C-alpha positions in Angstrom: -7.6 12.4 0.1 -6.7 13.6 3.6 -3.3 15.1 4.3 -0.6 12.6 5.2 1.2 14.0 8.3 3.1 11.1 9.8 4.8 7.9 8.7 4.9 4.8 10.9 7.3 1.8 10.9 5.4 -1.1 9.3 6.4 -4.7 9.1 6.3 -6.0 5.5 4.5 -9.2 6.4 1.6 -7.1 7.7 1.2 -4.8 4.7 2.5 -7.0 1.8 -0.7 -7.4 -0.3 -1.0 -9.3 -3.5 -2.0 -7.1 -6.5 -3.4 -8.2 -9.8 -1.5 -6.8 -12.8 -3.1 -5.8 -16.1 -1.9 -9.1 -17.7 -3.8 -11.1 -15.0 -0.8 -12.2 -13.0 -0.7 -11.6 -9.2 2.4 -10.2 -7.5 3.6 -8.9 -4.1 6.1 -6.0 -4.1 7.3 -6.0 -0.5 9.6 -8.2 1.6 7.7 -9.8 4.5 10.8 -9.5 6.7 11.6 -5.9 6.0 10.4 -2.7 7.8 8.9 0.2 5.8 7.7 3.7 6.5 4.0 4.2 5.7 0.5 4.9 6.8 -3.2 4.4 6.0 -5.6 7.1 5.0 -9.4 6.7 4.8 -10.8 7.7 1.4 -13.0 10.8 1.5 -14.7 9.8 -1.8 -15.4 6.1 -1.4 -16.8 4.8 1.9 -15.1 1.7 3.2 -11.9 2.2 1.1 -8.5 3.3 2.3 -5.3 4.4 0.8 -2.0 2.8 1.8 1.4 4.3 1.5 4.6 2.3 2.0 8.2 3.4 1.2 11.9 2.9 1.9 15.0 4.5 0.4 14.4 2.6 -2.9 10.7 3.0 -3.7 7.3 4.3 -2.9 4.1 2.3 -3.2 0.6 3.7 -3.1 -2.5 1.5 -3.2 -6.2 1.4 -2.2 -8.1 -1.4 -0.5 -11.2 -2.3 1.5 -11.4 -3.3 5.1 -8.9 -5.9 6.2 -6.9 -5.4 3.0 -9.6 -6.9 0.8 -9.6 -6.1 -2.9 -6.3 -4.3 -3.1 -5.5 -2.1 -6.1 -2.1 -0.8 -6.9 -2.0 2.9 -7.8 1.7 3.6 -8.0 4.9 1.6 -7.5 7.9 3.9 -8.3 11.5 2.8 -7.9 14.5 5.2 -7.8 
């Protein structure tokens, strides 16, 4: 994975993807009206996939997804 060097202000409604949990339910973790710090990094191992990072003072979320946010997969959601 490339080195993350900057964080950008991101609107929740733009980055709030729906993830499927192991029990089959689908859930969104972010508030569409909030602003988060984050960035997108292209995967060096899998062509066409990106890593997304979003955080605020209370949590960090790391995910992977395809172009236009398709097929998102939650990697880590860690609250303080």
